[in-house]
Every structure is written in structure tokens, then in C-alpha cells.
TIMAR-208633 format. One record per residue: x, y, z of N, C-alpha, C in turn. Coordinates in pm, 1 decimal, m for minus. Layout:
% residues N
     n_east    n_north       n_up    ca_east   ca_north      ca_up     c_east    c_north       c_up
          X          Y          Z          X          Y          Z          X          Y          Z
...
//
This chain:
% residues 236
     n_east    n_north       n_up    ca_east   ca_north      ca_up     c_east    c_north       c_up
    m4009.4    m8165.4    m9317.6    m4126.4    m8272.5    m9301.9    m4158.9    m8314.9    m9438.1
    m4218.4    m8420.1    m9447.9    m4263.3    m8486.3    m9580.3    m4345.8    m8380.4    m9661.2
    m4308.3    m8340.4    m9786.9    m4385.5    m8240.1    m9857.2    m4528.0    m8290.9    m9888.6
    m4541.0    m8425.6    m9905.2    m4681.1    m8467.5    m9935.9    m4767.5    m8454.8    m9812.9
    m4702.9    m8483.4    m9699.5    m4779.6    m8472.1    m9575.9    m4814.1    m8326.1    m9549.5
    m4725.4    m8232.6    m9581.0    m4765.2    m8091.9    m9570.9    m4870.0    m8059.8    m9656.9
    m4865.3    m8090.0    m9775.9    m4978.5    m8065.5    m9879.3    m5114.8    m8115.6    m9820.8
    m5112.7    m8236.9    m9773.0    m5241.5    m8298.5    m9722.8    m5302.1    m8226.5    m9608.0
    m5206.5    m8179.3    m9506.4    m5243.1    m8117.0    m9387.0    m5302.5    m7965.8    m9429.8
    m5252.9    m7914.1    m9540.6    m5302.3    m7789.3    m9580.3    m5458.8    m7786.9    m9600.1
    m5499.2    m7903.3    m9635.7    m5641.8    m7918.4    m9669.7    m5742.5    m7977.4    m9580.2
    m5698.5    m8002.1    m9453.8    m5790.0    m8064.7    m9353.2    m5799.2    m7963.3    m9224.8
    m5904.4    m7990.0    m9158.8    m5944.3    m7899.3    m9035.7    m5862.1    m7951.6    m8918.4
    m5843.5    m7868.6    m8815.7    m5797.0    m7904.9    m8692.8    m5907.8    m7990.4    m8621.7
    m6033.2    m7976.5    m8643.2    m6132.0    m8057.7    m8586.9    m6120.8    m8207.4    m8620.7
    m6101.1    m8227.7    m8762.0    m6081.2    m8357.2    m8810.8    m5957.6    m8419.0    m8756.3
    m5842.3    m8334.4    m8745.8    m5718.9    m8374.9    m8693.0    m5735.8    m8422.3    m8530.5
    m5816.1    m8344.8    m8471.0    m5847.1    m8382.5    m8333.4    m5900.3    m8517.7    m8318.5
    m6013.2    m8543.1    m8394.2    m6064.0    m8682.1    m8404.0    m5973.4    m8793.1    m8434.4
    m5895.4    m8774.6    m8541.8    m5787.3    m8877.6    m8570.3    m5691.9    m8897.9    m8466.5
    m5650.8    m8789.8    m8384.2    m5561.3    m8821.4    m8268.8    m5629.0    m8882.9    m8158.9
    m5764.4    m8845.6    m8135.4    m5845.9    m8907.4    m8027.3    m5853.8    m9053.4    m8046.8
    m5868.3    m9102.3    m8163.1    m5872.1    m9247.5    m8194.2    m5749.2    m9313.3    m8148.4
    m5645.2    m9248.8    m8141.1    m5521.1    m9303.9    m8095.8    m5492.3    m9276.7    m7945.8
    m5582.9    m9225.7    m7879.1    m5569.2    m9193.6    m7731.5    m5509.9    m9068.5    m7706.5
    m5493.8    m8972.3    m7806.8    m5428.0    m8854.4    m7781.9    m5536.5    m8736.8    m7763.3
    m5550.7    m8698.0    m7638.8    m5676.3    m8606.9    m7608.8    m5629.3    m8466.9    m7594.4
    m5508.4    m8443.2    m7580.3    m5451.6    m8314.3    m7518.0    m5370.8    m8239.3    m7620.9
    m5390.0    m8242.5    m7755.1    m5305.5    m8192.7    m7861.3    m5351.7    m8054.6    m7914.5
    m5468.0    m8015.7    m7871.6    m5524.9    m7888.7    m7920.9    m5473.1    m7778.5    m7830.1
    m5401.3    m7676.6    m7881.8    m5345.5    m7566.2    m7799.7    m5468.2    m7487.1    m7758.7
    m5492.0    m7469.4    m7630.5    m5616.7    m7408.0    m7567.2    m5598.2    m7261.1    m7566.8
    m5695.5    m7192.3    m7594.2    m5699.2    m7034.9    m7586.2    m5632.6    m6961.3    m7681.9
    m5594.0    m7009.2    m7801.2    m5535.3    m6925.1    m7904.2    m5632.7    m6920.9    m8037.7
    m5620.9    m6802.7    m8087.7    m5694.9    m6777.5    m8205.0    m5618.9    m6712.3    m8317.4
    m5651.1    m6723.4    m8446.9    m5567.8    m6650.5    m8538.2    m5593.3    m6506.1    m8541.7
    m5480.0    m6424.9    m8560.1    m5501.2    m6285.9    m8587.9    m5547.1    m6260.3    m8737.6
    m5510.6    m6354.1    m8813.1    m5542.7    m6326.8    m8965.9    m5621.3    m6456.5    m9013.6
    m5749.6    m6484.1    m8979.9    m5821.5    m6605.3    m8999.4    m5839.8    m6635.2    m9147.8
    m5826.4    m6536.6    m9238.4    m5840.6    m6561.5    m9373.4    m5741.1    m6631.8    m9455.4
    m5625.2    m6661.2    m9391.9    m5516.9    m6716.0    m9462.2    m5528.3    m6876.4    m9478.3
    m5470.3    m6931.0    m9563.8    m5463.5    m7078.8    m9571.1    m5402.7    m7142.9    m9431.2
    m5423.8    m7279.2    m9426.6    m5374.8    m7350.3    m9316.3    m5229.6    m7310.1    m9274.7
    m5184.2    m7314.3    m9149.9    m5048.0    m7290.8    m9117.7    m5000.1    m7441.8    m9089.8
    m4898.1    m7481.5    m9150.4    m4845.7    m7624.2    m9145.1    m4689.1    m7614.8    m9126.5
    m4629.2    m7672.1    m9028.5    m4492.7    m7685.8    m9034.9    m4442.8    m7754.0    m8900.6
    m4305.8    m7807.7    m8892.7    m4260.3    m7856.3    m8769.7    m4235.1    m7750.6    m8674.0
    m4238.4    m7791.7    m8544.8    m4226.8    m7696.7    m8434.7    m4086.4    m7660.2    m8401.5
    m4060.2    m7529.6    m8386.2    m3927.1    m7485.1    m8327.2    m3966.3    m7400.6    m8204.8
    m3925.8    m7436.8    m8092.6    m3980.8    m7380.1    m7968.3    m3898.4    m7276.3    m7900.4
    m3962.5    m7190.6    m7834.1    m3904.2    m7082.2    m7735.4    m3990.0    m7087.5    m7606.8
    m3913.7    m7102.5    m7503.1    m3971.0    m7096.8    m7362.3    m3933.4    m6977.1    m7280.1
    m4045.4    m6913.5    m7228.2    m4032.5    m6801.4    m7125.3    m4045.4    m6865.2    m6991.1
    m3974.1    m6799.1    m6896.1    m3997.0    m6819.8    m6747.3    m4037.9    m6689.7    m6691.8
    m4088.6    m6682.8    m6569.9    m4117.9    m6555.3    m6504.9    m3996.8    m6466.4    m6486.0
    m4000.2    m6348.2    m6529.3    m3891.1    m6267.0    m6531.1    m3841.0    m6220.7    m6393.9
    m3704.1    m6217.9    m6381.6    m3646.2    m6180.0    m6259.2    m3581.7    m6032.1    m6298.3
    m3631.1    m5936.0    m6233.4    m3619.1    m5801.9    m6275.8    m3470.7    m5758.7    m6295.1
    m3369.3    m5807.2    m6209.1    m3235.9    m5760.6    m6216.3    m3160.3    m5838.1    m6339.0
    m3235.1    m5921.7    m6396.6    m3175.3    m6012.4    m6514.9    m3252.2    m5976.3    m6642.4
    m3342.3    m5887.6    m6650.3    m3433.3    m5874.2    m6756.1    m3463.4    m5736.4    m6789.4
    m3370.8    m5643.3    m6771.6    m3383.8    m5502.3    m6817.0    m3374.8    m5483.9    m6963.5
    m3408.1    m5370.9    m7013.7    m3412.3    m5333.8    m7157.8    m3276.1    m5367.5    m7221.0
    m3179.7    m5349.2    m7153.1    m3042.3    m5364.5    m7210.1    m3015.7    m5505.7    m7249.4
    m3089.3    m5601.2    m7213.0    m3066.7    m5758.5    m7248.2    m3071.5    m5765.0    m7393.4
    m3153.0    m5680.6    m7467.6    m3170.9    m5692.8    m7608.9    m3041.3    m5659.1    m7683.3
    m2953.2    m5594.7    m7615.0    m2822.4    m5562.4    m7685.5    m2743.1    m5677.4    m7709.9
    m2767.3    m5791.3    m7630.8    m2707.3    m5923.6    m7655.2    m2744.5    m6009.8    m7757.4
    m2657.2    m6018.2    m7852.8    m2695.4    m6088.0    m7979.8    m2729.9    m6242.0    m7942.5
    m2699.5    m6287.7    m7834.0    m2730.0    m6425.3    m7787.8    m2853.2    m6433.9    m7707.9
    m2935.7    m6334.6    m7703.7    m3058.0    m6337.7    m7624.9    m3150.2    m6439.1    m7687.2
    m3203.9    m6522.0    m7611.0    m3273.0    m6634.0    m7670.5    m3399.3    m6594.7    m7760.3
    m3467.4    m6486.4    m7729.2    m3572.4    m6447.5    m7812.8    m3527.6    m6417.7    m7953.6
    m3414.2    m6331.4    m7953.0    m3369.2    m6279.7    m8074.4    m3306.7    m6395.2    m8151.1
    m3234.8    m6485.3    m8098.2    m3185.6    m6599.7    m8154.3    m3284.5    m6687.4    m8220.5
    m3399.7    m6724.2    m8143.5    m3509.8    m6798.1    m8189.9    m3556.7    m6744.1    m8326.0
    m3578.1    m6617.4    m8331.8    m3633.9    m6546.3    m8444.2    m3544.9    m6560.1    m8559.3
    m3406.1    m6552.0    m8528.8    m3318.4    m6555.3    m8637.2    m3283.1    m6708.4    m8689.1
    m3307.3    m6803.6    m8606.3    m3275.8    m6938.0    m8625.9    m3388.9    m7028.0    m8660.5
    m3508.7    m7000.8    m8629.2    m3623.1    m7076.3    m8661.9    m3622.7    m7114.4    m8812.1
    m3619.4    m7234.0    m8844.5    m3587.2    m7272.3    m8990.1    m3707.3    m7231.3    m9076.4
    m3666.5    m7208.3    m9204.8    m3770.1    m7191.4    m9312.2    m3870.8    m7298.4    m9311.3
    m3991.5    m7267.8    m9314.3    m4101.8    m7368.7    m9326.1    m4151.0    m7406.9    m9184.9
    m4071.0    m7367.2    m9082.2    m4110.2    m7417.8    m8941.8    m4208.4    m7313.4    m8874.5
    m4263.7    m7356.4    m8776.5    m4358.9    m7278.0    m8684.9    m4291.5    m7244.7    m8560.0
    m4270.5    m7128.8    m8522.7    m4216.7    m7090.2    m8380.7    m4333.4    m7098.8    m8287.3
    m4326.8    m7188.7    m8191.8    m4425.2    m7202.5    m8086.2    m4369.0    m7162.2    m7950.5
    m4436.1    m7064.9    m7884.3    m4385.4    m6989.5    m7772.4    m4465.8    m7036.8    m7644.7
    m4399.0    m7079.5    m7551.1    m4451.0    m7103.1    m7421.8    m4445.6    m6985.1    m7340.4
    m4554.4    m6902.3    m7326.2    m4564.2    m6791.2    m7230.8    m4634.9    m6828.7    m7108.8
    m4652.4    m6940.7    m7072.6    m4723.3    m6965.8    m6947.7    m4870.5    m6922.0    m6947.9
    m4928.7    m6921.0    m7057.8    m5061.0    m6874.0    m7069.8    m5087.8    m6732.2    m7008.4
    m4973.8    m6647.6    m7017.8    m4985.5    m6514.6    m6943.9    m4974.2    m6410.2    m7058.3
    m5078.2    m6342.3    m7079.1    m5078.5    m6247.8    m7186.4    m5073.3    m6096.1    m7137.0
    m5034.3    m6091.6    m7008.2    m5026.4    m5942.1    m6950.3    m4901.3    m5871.4    m7012.3
    m4811.2    m5952.1    m7067.1    m4705.3    m5881.4    m7150.1    m4698.9    m5971.4    m7279.2
    m4643.6    m5891.7    m7365.2    m4638.2    m5955.3    m7503.0    m4539.6    m6061.0    m7519.6
    m4559.5    m6162.1    m7599.8    m4455.6    m6262.2    m7627.5    m4357.8    m6213.7    m7735.1
    m4398.2    m6131.1    m7820.4    m4322.9    m6069.0    m7929.2    m4412.6    m5957.0    m7998.5
    m4352.0    m5878.1    m8087.2    m4431.3    m5770.4    m8147.5    m4404.5    m5790.1    m8297.5
    m4467.9    m5678.1    m8367.3    m4472.2    m5685.4    m8510.1    m4339.9    m5696.9    m8581.2
    m4238.1    m5639.3    m8532.3    m4115.3    m5645.0    m8592.5    m4056.4    m5784.8    m8594.8
    m4055.0    m5850.2    m8487.8    m4004.3    m5984.1    m8479.1    m4080.8    m6077.3    m8566.2
    m4217.9    m6075.5    m8559.3    m4306.2    m6147.1    m8639.3    m4290.7    m6114.1    m8795.3
    m4249.7    m6003.2    m8825.1    m4226.3    m5969.9    m8961.0    m4094.9    m6038.9    m9004.8
    m3999.6    m6040.2    m8912.6    m3859.7    m6108.3    m8946.5    m3892.8    m6260.9    m8969.5
    m3972.2    m6328.1    m8888.2    m4007.6    m6466.5    m8912.4    m4070.4    m6472.3    m9054.6
    m4156.5    m6382.1    m9083.5    m4222.6    m6399.3    m9216.5    m4134.7    m6385.5    m9324.3
    m4054.4    m6289.4    m9322.2    m3956.7    m6265.8    m9450.7    m3855.7    m6361.6    m9451.4
    m3824.1    m6440.8    m9346.5    m3720.6    m6554.7    m9350.0    m3795.6    m6689.7    m9399.6
    m3925.4    m6681.3    m9423.7    m4002.7    m6796.3    m9482.0    m4045.2    m6900.1    m9377.2
    m4057.0    m6843.9    m9263.2    m4120.4    m6938.7    m9150.8    m4267.3    m6965.1    m9180.8
    m4338.8    m7073.0    m9138.4    m4468.2    m7113.5    m9166.2    m4565.5    m7044.3    m9074.7
    m4517.8    m6986.6    m8955.0    m4622.1    m6935.5    m8873.7    m4564.3    m6914.6    m8739.1
    m4641.6    m6854.0    m8642.1    m4593.2    m6829.8    m8502.6    m4710.7    m6847.1    m8411.5
    m4685.4    m6913.4    m8302.6    m4801.0    m6939.4    m8205.3    m4746.5    m6900.5    m8065.6
    m4832.8    m6841.3    m7980.3    m4800.9    m6817.3    m7847.3    m4928.6    m6847.3    m7760.7
    m4923.2    m6892.1    m7634.1    m5027.8    m6887.9    m7548.0    m5041.0    m6764.8    m7468.2
    m4963.3    m6667.5    m7496.3    m4974.3    m6529.6    m7442.8    m5028.7    m6444.2    m7552.8
    m4977.9    m6318.4    m7556.9    m5028.1    m6227.7    m7647.1    m4929.2    m6163.1    m7733.9
    m4960.2    m6096.8    m7846.4    m4864.5    m6015.9    m7925.9    m4900.0    m5872.5    m7913.7
    m4799.1    m5789.2    m7919.5    m4812.5    m5653.2    m7938.6    m4801.6    m5614.3    m8074.9
    m4846.1    m5486.1    m8114.1    m4862.2    m5454.4    m8265.1    m4947.9    m5548.2    m8331.4
    m5043.9    m5603.6    m8265.3    m5149.5    m5705.1    m8312.4    m5217.0    m5652.9    m8448.8
    m5245.3    m5521.1    m8455.1    m5310.9    m5471.5    m8583.7    m5231.0    m5486.0    m8705.1
    m5101.5    m5471.4    m8678.5    m5004.3    m5484.9    m8793.4    m4988.8    m5629.4    m8838.1
    m4968.1    m5717.7    m8727.6    m4954.6    m5863.4    m8742.4    m5073.6    m5915.2    m8822.9
    m5190.4    m5863.4    m8794.4    m5314.3    m5918.1    m8855.7    m5316.1    m5894.1    m9011.8
    m5232.6    m5798.6    m9062.5    m5218.9    m5776.7    m9194.1    m5122.1    m5860.8    m9281.2
    m5036.7    m5929.3    m9198.9    m4929.8    m6016.8    m9254.3    m4978.1    m6129.4    m9326.8
    m4895.7    m6176.6    m9415.7    m4934.9    m6297.8    m9493.9    m4894.0    m6432.7    m9414.2
    m4826.3    m6419.3    m9322.0    m4793.5    m6547.7    m9236.2    m4876.5    m6567.3    m9129.2
    m4939.4    m6683.9    m9097.0    m5041.9    m6706.1    m8987.4    m4975.1    m6673.1    m8852.6
    m5045.0    m6607.7    m8756.1    m5004.6    m6589.1    m8623.8    m5131.6    m6612.8    m8527.5
    m5091.6    m6675.5    m8425.7    m5201.2    m6712.5    m8320.0    m5153.0    m6670.8    m8190.9
    m5257.4    m6612.2    m8108.2    m5230.6    m6568.2    m7973.5    m5355.8    m6570.8    m7896.1
    m5351.1    m6539.5    m7769.9    m5474.1    m6534.6    m7682.2    m5549.0    m6407.6    m7690.0
    m5463.5    m6301.0    m7690.9    m5524.4    m6160.3    m7699.4    m5409.0    m6066.6    m7713.6
    m5445.6    m5941.1    m7775.4    m5338.7    m5828.4    m7792.2    m5291.6    m5802.4    m7644.8
    m5162.5    m5764.2    m7646.6    m5094.6    m5724.0    m7527.8    m4979.8    m5621.5    m7554.1
    m5001.7    m5506.0    m7518.9    m4899.0    m5400.2    m7552.9    m4769.5    m5398.8    m7471.1
    m4768.3    m5433.0    m7345.9    m4650.0    m5432.0    m7269.6    m4524.8    m5512.3    m7325.6
    m4402.2    m5474.4    m7325.1    m4296.6    m5551.0    m7369.7    m4289.8    m5679.0    m7290.9
    m4241.1    m5790.3    m7369.2    m4227.5    m5911.7    m7290.3    m4130.3    m5907.1    m7164.7
    m4040.6    m5815.8    m7167.5    m3943.1    m5800.3    m7064.5    m4023.2    m5772.1    m6930.0
    m4139.4    m5716.8    m6935.6    m4214.4    m5679.9    m6805.7    m4230.8    m5817.3    m6720.6
    m4271.1    m5923.4    m6797.4    m4312.5    m6044.7    m6718.9    m4228.2    m6168.9    m6772.1
    m4190.2    m6169.9    m6878.9    m4133.2    m6287.1    m6946.0    m3973.5    m6281.7    m6959.0
    m3911.9    m6392.3    m6922.4    m3762.6    m6388.6    m6940.1    m3743.6    m6514.2    m7039.1
    m3698.7    m6490.0    m7165.0    m3656.7    m6597.9    m7256.7    m3548.0    m6669.4    m7198.7
    m3571.7    m6797.5    m7189.4    m3470.6    m6897.4    m7118.8    m3429.1    m7018.7    m7205.2
    m3502.3    m7055.9    m7308.8    m3456.3    m7179.8    m7374.6    m3514.7    m7186.2    m7511.7
    m3449.5    m7240.3    m7596.5    m3476.0    m7255.2    m7746.6    m3486.9    m7409.9    m7785.1
    m3580.2    m7446.1    m7850.2    m3593.8    m7586.9    m7907.9    m3575.3    m7700.8    m7819.2
    m3654.3    m7689.6    m7708.7    m3666.5    m7794.3    m7614.0    m3820.7    m7828.8    m7583.7
    m3857.0    m7936.2    m7530.2    m3998.8    m7960.7    m7507.0    m4055.6    m7844.9    m7428.8
    m4184.6    m7810.0    m7464.9    m4247.4    m7707.8    m7381.1    m4399.6    m7747.8    m7373.3
    m4475.0    m7657.6    m7290.0    m4617.8    m7658.7    m7302.5    m4670.2    m7536.3    m7356.8
    m4767.3    m7542.7    m7446.3    m4822.2    m7424.6    m7501.1    m4980.9    m7440.3    m7509.6
    m5043.7    m7347.7    m7421.0    m5190.0    m7375.7    m7411.2    m5239.3    m7509.4    m7358.9
    m5147.9    m7548.7    m7261.3    m5176.0    m7698.6    m7204.7    m5154.6    m7804.8    m7298.8
    m5098.9    m7795.8    m7415.1    m5058.4    m7890.9    m7503.6    m4908.6    m7919.7    m7510.8
    m4872.3    m8058.0    m7495.8    m4718.2    m8072.3    m7496.9    m4675.3    m8057.8    m7650.1
    m4562.0    m7979.5    m7659.7    m4498.1    m7961.4    m7788.1    m4349.1    m7997.6    m7788.8
    m4313.0    m8100.6    m7863.2    m4172.5    m8133.7    m7875.3    m4121.5    m8081.8    m8001.2
    m3989.1    m8042.1    m8006.1    m3932.4    m7984.3    m8132.9    m3955.5    m8089.6    m8249.1
    m4008.4    m8038.8    m8358.6    m4016.4    m8127.0    m8489.6    m4160.3    m8184.8    m8475.6
    m4252.1    m8174.0    m8379.0    m4380.7    m8208.5    m8388.5    m4446.7    m8119.0    m8499.4
    m4544.7    m8181.7    m8577.7    m4599.5    m8102.9    m8673.1    m4718.5    m8013.4    m8631.8
    m4720.3    m7883.6    m8641.1    m4817.7    m7785.6    m8593.5    m4905.8    m7757.7    m8728.1
    m5037.9    m7751.1    m8688.0    m5129.5    m7723.7    m8792.4    m5232.1    m7626.7    m8733.0
    m5258.8    m7515.0    m8810.4    m5346.2    m7412.4    m8750.8    m5441.8    m7384.2    m8864.7
    m5565.3    m7358.7    m8828.8    m5669.0    m7314.7    m8913.6    m5753.5    m7185.8    m8846.1
    m5870.3    m7162.1    m8907.3    m5937.2    m7050.4    m8848.6    m5997.8    m7084.0    m8712.1
    m5988.9    m7215.8    m8663.5    m6048.0    m7257.7    m8544.7    m5943.8    m7262.8    m8433.4
    m5814.6    m7289.1    m8475.8    m5712.6    m7297.1    m8365.4    m5602.5    m7375.2    m8414.6
    m5524.8    m7429.3    m8329.4    m5402.1    m7490.0    m8351.9    m5384.3    m7627.9    m8286.2
    m5342.5    m7738.2    m8365.4    m5317.5    m7856.6    m8314.4    m5179.7    m7904.9    m8326.1
    m5129.9    m7999.3    m8236.9    m4997.5    m8050.6    m8235.7    m5006.2    m8200.2    m8261.6
    m4930.8    m8233.4    m8377.4    m4933.4    m8380.5    m8425.0    m4794.5    m8440.3    m8386.4
    m4777.2    m8534.0    m8303.4    m4650.5    m8600.2    m8282.2    m4583.8    m8625.0    m8416.3
    m4460.6    m8607.7    m8412.9    m4389.6    m8614.3    m8543.4    m4392.5    m8753.4    m8613.5
    m4389.2    m8854.3    m8521.6    m4381.8    m8989.2    m8579.9    m4532.0    m9033.0    m8639.1
    m4637.4    m8958.2    m8601.4    m4758.7    m8994.3    m8649.6    m4801.2    m8903.3    m8763.5
    m4726.8    m8813.6    m8800.3    m4767.5    m8705.5    m8901.6    m4819.2    m8767.7    m9036.1
    m4738.0    m8857.4    m9081.1    m4777.6    m8903.8    m9211.3    m4892.8    m8980.7    m9207.2
    m4924.8    m9077.5    m9121.1    m5054.0    m9150.2    m9121.1    m5165.8    m9071.2    m9065.8
    m5151.2    m8960.9    m8978.9    m5254.2    m8882.5    m8949.3    m5306.6    m8804.3    m9071.3
    m5210.2    m8755.4    m9148.1    m5248.6    m8669.6    m9262.3    m5323.6    m8754.4    m9360.5
    m5283.1    m8877.9    m9387.7    m5354.5    m8973.3    m9476.9    m5494.7    m8998.1    m9426.0
    m5498.0    m9027.9    m9307.2    m5638.5    m9058.5    m9255.1    m5735.3    m8930.1    m9249.3
    m5670.1    m8819.9    m9219.5    m5748.1    m8693.1    m9223.5    m5804.0    m8657.6    m9354.3
    m5725.3    m8680.8    m9456.5    m5774.9    m8658.8    m9594.7    m5899.8    m8753.8    m9616.3
    m5887.3    m8870.0    m9577.1    m6006.2    m8958.6    m9618.4    m6121.3    m8928.1    m9514.8
    m6095.8    m8891.8    m9403.1    m6205.8    m8838.5    m9314.8    m6276.4    m8719.7    m9371.2
    m6196.4    m8619.0    m9430.4    m6251.2    m8510.3    m9476.0    m6341.9    m8526.6    m9606.3
    m6299.5    m8621.2    m9685.0    m6392.5    m8669.9    m9800.9    m6520.6    m8709.6    m9746.2
    m6520.1    m8813.0    m9643.4    m6643.8    m8860.7    m9593.9    m6720.4    m8759.1    m9534.3
    m6663.9    m8667.0    m9450.9    m6737.3    m8553.0    m9388.4    m6808.7    m8467.1    m9485.2
    m6729.4    m8441.7    m9597.9    m6791.2    m8349.9    m9702.6    m6917.0    m8414.4    m9748.7
    m6914.1    m8535.5    m9779.2    m7032.2    m8618.2    m9827.7    m7148.1    m8611.4    m9727.1
    m7109.3    m8638.6    m9597.6    m7202.6    m8639.3    m9494.7    m7268.2    m8491.7    m9483.3
    m7188.5    m8383.3    m9494.4    m7245.7    m8246.9    m9480.3    m7336.6    m8220.6    m9602.6
    m7291.7    m8254.3    m9716.1    m7387.1    m8243.2    m9830.8    m7521.7    m8300.5    m9813.5
    m7502.0    m8432.2    m9772.7    m7624.1    m8528.1    m9752.6    m7715.7    m8468.7    m9653.4
    m7659.7    m8422.2    m9529.1    m7735.9    m8367.0    m9427.3    m7817.6    m8235.1    m9474.2
    m7740.5    m8161.4    m9551.0    m7796.0    m8029.2    m9608.6    m7901.8    m8065.1    m9693.6
    m7914.7    m8179.7    m9758.5    m8028.5    m8221.3    m9851.3    m8134.7    m8273.2    m9773.6
    m8119.9    m8292.8    m9641.3    m8241.2    m8320.9    m9559.4    m8235.6    m8467.6    m9489.8
    m8122.7    m8545.3    m9503.6    m8117.0    m8669.6    m9441.6    m8071.2    m8659.8    m9296.6
    m8127.1    m8747.1    m9220.1    m8088.0    m8748.2    m9064.7    m7946.7    m8781.9    m9058.1
    m7877.1    m8754.2    m8943.5    m7752.6    m8807.3    m8923.9    m7761.1    m8956.5    m8864.6
    m7863.0    m8993.4    m8814.8    m7868.4    m9124.8    m8760.0    m7854.4    m9227.5    m8876.9
    m7765.7    m9319.1    m8849.6    m7738.3    m9414.7    m8953.4    m7624.7    m9374.4    m9057.3
    m7617.8    m9233.1    m9064.1    m7532.5    m9180.7    m9161.0    m7381.6    m9132.4    m9106.9
    m7389.7    m9095.3    m8983.2    m7265.9    m9046.2    m8916.3    m7277.3    m9081.3    m8767.7
    m7214.3    m9198.9    m8729.9    m7132.2    m9291.3    m8825.5    m7223.6    m9372.7    m8916.2
    m7161.7    m9435.8    m9023.6    m7230.0    m9479.9    m9136.6    m7271.5    m9629.9    m9097.9
    m7393.3    m9644.4    m9033.1    m7427.2    m9778.1    m8992.6    m7545.6    m9827.2    m9080.2
    m7620.7    m9734.3    m9151.9    m7726.4    m9772.5    m9248.2    m7650.8    m9849.0    m9361.9
    m7728.6    m9958.8    m9411.5    m7664.8   m10034.4    m9521.8    m7642.1    m9963.3    m9648.6
    m7718.6    m9863.9    m9675.1    m7711.2    m9791.3    m9817.1    m7594.5    m9683.5    m9823.5
    m7544.6    m9650.9    m9694.3    m7453.1    m9548.4    m9694.9    m7321.7    m9569.8    m9782.4
    m7273.9    m9680.1    m9770.1    m7157.6    m9717.2    m9840.5    m7160.4    m9695.2    m9985.9
    m7282.0    m9741.4   m10041.5    m7298.5    m9729.8   m10192.8    m7323.8    m9589.7   m10230.5
    m7399.2    m9502.7   m10141.2    m7421.0    m9372.7   m10176.3    m7288.6    m9282.8   m10177.5
    m7213.4    m9322.7   m10077.0    m7079.0    m9247.7   m10067.2    m6992.6    m9281.6   m10186.4
    m6988.0    m9409.5   m10225.7    m6897.5    m9445.0   m10334.1    m6946.3    m9374.4   m10469.3
    m7077.6    m9356.3   m10485.7    m7137.2    m9299.1   m10606.8    m7109.9    m9143.8   m10592.7
    m7117.6    m9086.3   m10480.4    m7084.0    m8953.9   m10461.7    m6935.8    m8920.6   m10487.2
    m6864.0    m9010.6   m10436.0    m6715.0    m8986.4   m10456.0    m6680.5    m8989.4   m10596.4
    m6730.7    m9094.5   m10682.8    m6701.8    m9092.6   m10811.3    m6747.4    m8978.3   m10894.1
    m6869.0    m8930.3   m10850.6    m6930.4    m8815.5   m10922.1    m6843.5    m8678.1   m10902.8
    m6787.2    m8673.3   m10784.9    m6708.5    m8554.4   m10724.9    m6566.8    m8571.4   m10777.2
    m6512.3    m8684.0   m10816.8    m6379.7    m8706.6   m10845.4    m6289.3    m8704.6   m10729.2
    m6336.5    m8756.6   m10624.1    m6259.3    m8764.2   m10501.4    m6239.0    m8903.8   m10444.7
//
């Protein structure tokens, strides 16, 4: 993805991005029900590389399948590109893990930007200490083979009710994860930076005692001048 776009998205919130996408009629891009295991990290930003699970069929999903080097879960972990985010469709089912600490560690040391599942991770206390962002719905100790059969890599999926196409730009912060359609990423990033500057001005002004009425949105005639002066003073 565009390095400048990545840099801009590192400094904006998923809330701001939700609003920017809503203006374009996109209402369902926030991945529902996932939270960061390590919320103190910087934003997670990268193009989506996807893995899809289906309900496991017991005669095809025994422990021996992991001996197969072509097993889709293992292949996804080894082939997710540097700088990308592995997004896992676990059908919002956290009764069994989507992956565990070893596989997430492999993604981290390979330089991936993060991992997201709408299910759960096992070894979650270990993953919470990693320097790569990871998002899930809740901890889950049982192996993925219990309920999930890895079936497809890098095709369109649903994750937490959000549509995810390979190459879409994934952004995560302490609040959650949003999916930006790839063709909109550059313009959304530019708009979100400008929105963030104005929202920071509004926040500071509200904290100083001013009402939000006429300020947010800026319908009072003095707001434009106040904002311009604030922006000059702040160097933004």
C-alpha cells in the first residue's frame, strides 16, 4: 500500500474512519465484537490477507492434518506478506481457537502488521505481550480443529459481519478494527487526517467550556476563524 497512506492511518482513530466511510454510504466496515489483546500498541495498519474457516467435519479434521505442509492455516501463516494483516473468518465462533501463540509469533517475526479474528486465540496471555497487534473476541483454549476447518486463503470473507476483500486496508486501534475498501484508502486517509485536526480543536475548545452547539458541526460564524488561529498556533 501507499507508504504515505499507511503513515497517515497510523495517526487517526477507527471512530474517525467510521465517520469518513459513513459519508460515502459505507455503514458496515467496522468489525464487530473484536478487541485488542495488547491495546497499548500503535495503530495496526496493513492490507488484508485472508483465511477462511468452515465448520469442521470430523473425519477430515483430525490432529494429523497439521503434518500436511499445504494445510491452509499453516500456509496462510507462512505466506501472509510482510506488512499485511492476517484477517481470519471464524464465523464469530470462539468456542475453539482460530490460532495460538506460536502461529501468531511466526506472523510477528515475519514482519506482518497484525492479526484479526472474529473468534478467539489460545495462548492469549502470551500474545498480549507481543509487539504485533492482535484482535479477537475472547480467549479460547481448545484447538481450532475442534470446530474450525481451514478451507481457503486470500478470498473475500466476512469477519465480525464486515466484508473483507484481499487488499482492503485494515486499521486497528484500542477501540477495534475497521476495513477500508482498497480503492478508497488514499482519499479516506487524507480526509481522516483533516477530520482529526478539527476534532482535536473541538475537543480542546469543549474542554475549555464552550458548548458543542454551533461548534460541532461548525455552524457558528466565528468557528472558522478560531480554528484557523488554533491551527496556526499548533503548527497543524
